[in-house]
C-alpha positions as CSV (number, residue, x, y, z in Angstrom):
1,X,185.4,135.3,84.3
2,X,185.0,139.0,84.2
3,X,182.0,140.6,86.1
4,X,180.3,144.0,85.2
5,X,180.7,146.0,88.3
6,X,177.7,148.2,87.4
7,X,174.5,147.9,85.9
8,X,174.9,148.6,82.4
9,X,171.7,151.0,81.3
10,X,169.1,149.7,78.6
11,X,169.8,152.3,76.0
12,X,173.7,151.4,76.5
13,X,173.4,148.0,75.7
14,X,170.8,148.1,72.6
15,X,172.9,150.6,71.2
16,X,176.2,148.5,71.7
17,X,174.1,145.5,70.1
18,X,172.8,147.2,67.3
19,X,176.1,148.2,66.0
20,X,177.1,144.4,65.3
21,X,176.3,143.3,62.0
22,X,177.1,140.1,59.7
23,X,179.7,140.0,57.2
24,X,179.7,138.3,53.6
25,X,182.5,135.8,53.7
26,X,185.0,135.9,50.7
27,X,184.3,133.4,48.2
28,X,187.8,131.6,47.1
29,X,187.8,129.3,43.9
30,X,188.0,125.9,45.2
31,X,188.0,123.3,42.7
32,X,186.4,122.5,39.7
33,X,183.1,120.3,39.5
34,X,181.3,118.7,36.6
35,X,183.7,121.3,34.0
36,X,182.7,124.6,36.1
37,X,185.0,126.4,38.9
38,X,183.2,126.5,42.4
39,X,183.5,129.5,44.7
40,X,183.1,129.0,48.2
41,X,184.0,130.8,51.6
42,X,188.0,130.0,52.1
43,X,187.4,128.3,55.4
44,X,185.4,125.4,53.4
45,X,188.1,124.6,50.8
46,X,189.8,122.0,52.8
47,X,186.3,119.8,53.2
48,X,185.2,120.5,49.6
49,X,188.7,119.0,48.4
50,X,188.2,116.4,50.5
51,X,184.5,115.6,49.9
52,X,183.3,116.4,52.9
53,X,181.0,119.4,51.4
54,X,179.3,119.0,48.3
55,X,178.8,122.6,46.8
56,X,175.4,123.2,44.8
């Protein structure tokens, strides 16, 4: 496991953490449900097709 050799300052730590932002997942057409096309994140397409996840 990597261990820092020196203490990282508070301002350096907080500025590094402040740059992180969550990204909106890309939606892809999965399947038709009740006659309409459903858009879900790409990682959920297999689960939707198997019926494990019910899209709203």
